[in-house]
C-alpha positions in Angstrom: -18.8 -0.7 10.9 -21.6 -1.0 8.5 -20.9 0.5 4.7 -23.7 3.2 4.9 -22.2 4.5 8.4 -18.6 4.1 6.7 -19.8 6.2 4.0 -21.4 9.0 6.0 -18.0 9.5 7.6 -16.2 9.2 4.5 -13.8 6.5 5.7 -12.0 3.8 3.8 -14.5 1.3 3.7 -15.1 -0.9 0.2 -17.4 -4.0 -0.1 -15.4 -6.4 -2.2 -17.1 -8.9 -4.8 -15.3 -12.2 -5.7 -14.4 -11.7 -9.0 -12.4 -8.4 -8.3 -11.6 -8.6 -4.6 -7.8 -9.1 -5.1 -7.4 -6.4 -7.6 -9.0 -4.1 -5.2 -7.0 -5.2 -2.4 -3.8 -4.8 -4.4 -4.6 -1.6 -5.5 -5.3 -0.3 -1.8 -2.1 -1.6 -0.7 -0.2 0.6 -3.2 -1.5 3.5 -1.3 -2.6 2.6 1.9 -2.6 0.0 4.8 -5.7 -2.6 4.9 -6.7 -2.2 8.9 -9.5 -5.0 8.8 -11.3 -7.5 6.5 -14.5 -8.4 7.8 -16.6 -10.9 5.7 -16.8 -9.1 2.1 -15.9 -5.7 3.4 -12.3 -4.0 3.5 -11.2 -1.2 5.9 -8.3 0.8 5.2 -6.7 4.2 5.9 -8.1 6.8 3.8 -10.6 9.6 3.6 -13.1 9.7 0.7 -12.5 12.9 -1.1 -14.8 12.7 -4.1 -18.3 10.5 -4.2 -19.2 10.1 -7.7 -22.6 9.0 -8.9 -23.3 6.0 -11.5 -23.8 6.7 -15.1 -24.6 4.9 -18.2 -25.6 1.0 -17.8 -22.1 0.0 -16.5 -21.1 2.3 -14.0 -23.0 2.0 -10.4 -20.8 4.5 -8.6 -17.4 5.2 -7.7 -15.3 7.0 -5.0 -11.7 8.8 -4.7 -9.9 8.2 -1.4 -7.0 10.4 -0.1 -4.5 7.8 1.7 -1.4 8.0 3.3 0.9 7.3 0.0 -1.5 8.6 -2.5 -4.8 8.3 -3.9 -7.5 5.5 -4.7 -10.2 5.4 -7.1 -12.8 2.8 -6.7 -15.4 2.0 -8.9 -18.8 -0.2 -8.4 -20.0 -1.5 -11.6 -23.4 -2.8 -12.8 -22.0 -5.1 -15.3 -18.7 -6.5 -14.9 -16.1 -6.9 -12.1 -15.5 -3.8 -9.8 -11.9 -2.4 -9.9 -9.5 0.2 -8.3 -6.7 2.1 -9.4 -4.1 3.7 -7.6 -1.4 6.4 -7.6 0.9 8.8 -5.8 -0.8 11.6 -7.2 -4.5 12.5 -8.7 -3.2 12.5 -12.1 -1.2 9.1 -11.7 -4.4 7.8 -10.1 -6.4 8.9 -13.5 -4.0 7.5 -15.5 -3.9 4.1 -13.9 -7.8 3.6 -14.2 -8.7 0.9 -16.6 -12.0 2.6 -17.9 -11.4 5.9 -19.6 -14.9 7.0 -19.1 -15.0 6.9 -15.3 -11.5 8.5 -15.3 -12.7 11.4 -17.2 -16.0 11.7 -15.2 -13.8 11.5 -11.9 -11.4 14.1 -13.4 -14.3 16.5 -13.9 -15.3 16.1 -10.1 -11.9 16.7 -9.0 -12.1 19.8 -11.3 -15.2 21.0 -9.5 -13.7 20.5 -6.3 -10.4 22.5 -7.2 -8.4 19.5 -6.8 -6.9 19.6 -10.2 -6.7 21.8 -13.0 -8.8 21.4 -16.3 -5.6 21.0 -18.4 -5.0 17.4 -17.6 
């Protein structure tokens, strides 16, 4: 399945890049099961619940997936390697994010969707 089609359906599909592929796969495996790897695309059990647009010069876009064992935040970067963070809860996932700016932006989107409170 192509990335665009997967994105329309909100299914778990990430395009891997060499410098971050292993880190992203490890994050996925903390909360889900990888169902297929085809070329540079990895499919996994999960449903996208947030599609975040890029901001600043560094961040292209980010997605949050609800997975069988928790949540996954994946970020496509314009500069530097892409990354992913996982956690059993949305807050644990945000706390695991290596980029505080992305975590704050993702938290704002989660608040808009009434998935977390403004307090955290």
